[in-house]
N, C-alpha and C positions, 0 to 999 in steps of 0.2 A: 389645664391638664391635671387630672386627678393624681394625687400623691400615691405612689406605689409603696405600700407598707409591708415590710417583711418582718414577721414574727420569728426571731432567731431562736430556735430550739437548741441548735448547736449540739453539744454533748450532754445536755441536761436530762436526757433519758437514762443516764447512768448505766447504759448497756442493756436496758430492759426494753424489749419491743412493745410491751404493754404500756409502759410509761410513755414511750414515744407516741403511741396511738392517742393516749390521753392529751399529750401536748398538741397534737394535730387538732383534736376536738376543741380544745380551749382556744387555739389560735383562730379556728373557724368561727367560734362563738364571739370572739372579740371584734370580728369584722375586718381582720387583716386580709391582705390580698394573697399572701404567700406565707408558708411556714418553711423554714430552712434548717437543714441538718448539716452535718459535716461528714465527708467521705474521705477515708484514708486507709492505706495499708501501713500499719505502724512501722514495719521494718523499712518502708520507703520514706518515712516522714522524719524520724528522729533517731539519732544514735543511741545505743543502749546505755551509754554512760552519762548522757546529758542530765544535768540537775533540773529540778522544777524551777519555774519562775517564782518570784517572791509571793505573788498573790495565790499561786497554786499551793505553795507550802502553807500559807496562812489558812487556806480552806481545806486542805486534804492531808497536811502533815508532811514531814520530811523523810519518812521511813523508806519510801519507794522512789525509784527514778521516774523521770518524765515518761520514759518508754513504758514502764510497768503501769503507770497511771492511765496512759492513753490506750494501751492495748485492751484494757477492760471496757473502753468506750467505743470500740470499733464496731461498725455495722457491716454485716455480710451482704453480698449481692442479693441474696434472698430477702434479707431485712429491707433493703431498698425497695424491692418489688412490693412487698407487703405494705410499706408505708405509702408508696405512690398510690396503690389501690385504695388505701384508707383515706388519702387526701381527696381522691375522686369522689368517694362516698360522702365526704363532708364539704364538697364544693369549695375547696381551697387548693391553690397551686402548690405543688411540691417543688422545692428547690434544695440543692445541697452544694456546699463548697467543696471542691476537690482540692486535696493537699498534695497530690503526687500525680505523675503521668498515668499510671495504671487506673487511678480513680477517675481521671478525665475520660478515659476509654469506657469505663463502666457507665458513667453518667450519659455519655453520648449514646451508648447502646440502649439506655433506658429512655431515650427521647428527650433529654433535657435540652431546652433551647434558650434559656437565660443563664448566663455564666457569671457567677459571683466570684471574683478574684479577691482573696484576702490580702490584707496589708503585708503579711510576711512573704508573699510571693511576688511582690512588685519588682524585685531584682532578680527573679528566676527566669533567665532568658529562654531555655527550652520549654518551660511551662507556658510562658507568655506566647511563644510562637505557636504552640499546639492549640491553645484556646483561640488565639487570633485566627488561625486557619479555618476554624469552624464557620466564620463569617456570620455569626449570630450575635444577639444582643449581649453586651458585656456590662457588668457593674463592677467597677474597679475601686477597691478601698485603698486609701492613701495614707493610712496611719504610719507614723514614723518617717515619712518621706518628705523631702524638700521638693521644690518645683522642678529642679533639674532631674531628679529621679523619676518624677511623674512624667516629665517630657520624654525621657528615655523609654519608659514603659509604653507610652502611647505610640511612639515611633515604631516599636516592635509590633504592637498590635495592629496598627494601621497597615504597615508593610506586609503583615501576614494575611491581611484580607478583611479585617474588622472595619465596619463603618458606623456602628451604633454603639457608642460607649457613654456611660454615665459615670462621673467621678464622685466618689463618696469621701467627704472630709471625715476624719476619724482621729481619735486620740486612743492609742493602743495601750491603755492601762485599765485595770479592773479592780475597783471602779476608777473612772477617770476623775481627777480633781476638777471641780467646776471652774476654777480660775485658770485652768490650762486648756479648756475646750477650744478657745479661739475661733468661735463660729464665723467671724469675718473672713477667716481663711477659706471658707467655702465660696465666698464671693470672689476671692482672689483666684481660685481655681476656675470659676466660671469665666471671669474676664480674661484670664491668661490663655485658656484653651478653647473658649467658645463652645463648650459642651454643656449638656444638662448636668446638674450637680445634685447631690443629696448628702445625707449625713448618717453615719453609723455610730450609734450612741452607746457609750459605756458608763455614763454618769448614773448616779442614784436618782430615781424619780423620773418624771415625764416632762419637766419644764423645757429642757434644752431641745429635744426633738420637735416640740411644738413651736418653739421660737425659730428653729431651722426652717420649718415649713413657711412661716411668715416671711423669712428671708429668701424664699425661692426654692427650697429643697423639693426635688421631684421624686426622690426615693428616701425612705426612712427605714433603717434597720435597727431593731432593738431586741436584746436578749430577754427571754422570759422563761419562767420555770413554774412548776406546780406548787413548789414550796421553797422559799429561800433558806429554810433550815435544813434542807437535804444535804447530804455529803456529796461533794463534787467541786470541781475547780471554778465553775461559773455561777453557781446558784445565788450566791450572796449579792452579786452585782446585776441580777436579773429582776425583771418585774414579775409579780404574781399575776394570775389571770385577771383579777378585777382591776389591777393597775394597767394592764395591757389594754383592756376594754376602754378604760378612761382615756388613755393616750389616743387610741384610734378615734374615739368620739370627739375628742378635742381637736384633733387634726382635721377631721371632716368639717367641724364648725369653722375652723380657721380658713379652710378652703372657700367656704361660703362667704366668709367675712371679707376675703381679699377682693372680690368683685372684679369689675372690668377696668377699673382705674379712671373711668370718666367722671369728672367732678360735676355732679348734677343732683337735684333733689331726688331722693328716693321715693318710691311709690307711697310708702307708708307715712312719710313726713310731710307730703304736700298738703294734707288736710290741716296740719298744724301751723303752716306758714302764716296765714292771716291772723292766727291767734297769738303767735309769738312775736311777730313784727309789729311795727307801730305806724301811725299815720299822723298827719298834722290835724289838730283839733282846736276847737275854741276852748279856752280855759276860763273865759268869762263871757257874758252876753255880748253879742256884736250886732250892731244895726247895719242895715244896707247903706253902703257909702262910706262906712268906717274904714280906716286904714289898718291893715294887718301889721301888728307890732309884736315885739316879744312880751308885751304886757297882756295881750288878749289871745294869742295863739301859743300852743305848746305841742308836745309830742307824747302821744299815749297809744296804748293798744286799743282797738285791734288794727290790723294792717290792711283793711279794706279800702282805705282812702288814699290821699296823696302821700307818696313816700317822703319821709324826712330828708331824703337826698335832694328834694326840691325846696328845701327850707328857704334858701336865699332868694329863690325866684318868687316866693309867696310874700316875703316881707316887703312892705311898702306898697303893695297892691291894694285896691279898694274892694271892699266886700260887695258882691252883687245881690246879696239877700241878708235877711236876719239869721243869726245863729244863737242857739241856746248853748249853755255850758256843755262841753263834751261832744257837741255835734262835729262830725267830720267836715273839714273845710273842703269846698268844691271849687273847681275852676269854672 
């Protein structure tokens, strides 16, 4: 199964539809399968007095509230339509994460059929029931959650009508410390719920999502930006376009490298087999009738002759012909 790679544009458009279009173009050029934005009505998402998260303050300052910051990053319904059309022109799938019930309705009206549930909504019962009732593909991020909370969310989604759910392991910090990633928790999710799993990455660099694919991730999500030095909450923990392209290329190579799991010689190495393996050979001249001993036979390349695994069967037997040094011993 090919890894579904989501280039997470998020709010890195900074409220500019032109920047959002450029993000779509760069995501398509990278080879990602989808580019994902964020859909929300600020008044339905956050209270007006809520402070910014630490990473948001570090990246955008403490002068404004979270409400004021997010309001500037809101996409209108018409913005969504423009971006969907631009995705079609660039042959990449448009996705967006809804952060409130009204935005779920908007995305449904726009024909979205893959629903990405963010980590922060995993305990939002009305939200889960509404998306679950769509009966469509769901990608559920599990950052900040324990197994019990994941189980509760899955029960709601399944009872509401969902049948196709992929769980994303995630560490909801920006950037996520490498020693807190706990990639093995992705395997725990797979074993616990018998569902496809993936990984939503917030670390610096591309090593961890590549490792996640090697561990069986079927979906990878990674934030990207046009320039890490831009002002905004997520730019500094995002990949630049050349890094995104490198990540996608590496993942595609890992997919090829994983193979079918059958232990057998590969097509390309078969020709090297007789050159790398060894045979039983004469290490000194041997006359017909002589007894094969450790003094007159040895083991050397190439591997066209009798396998050294038959060493003990050959010792003590009589030679049926003359051998010069380095001749392959024959039966």
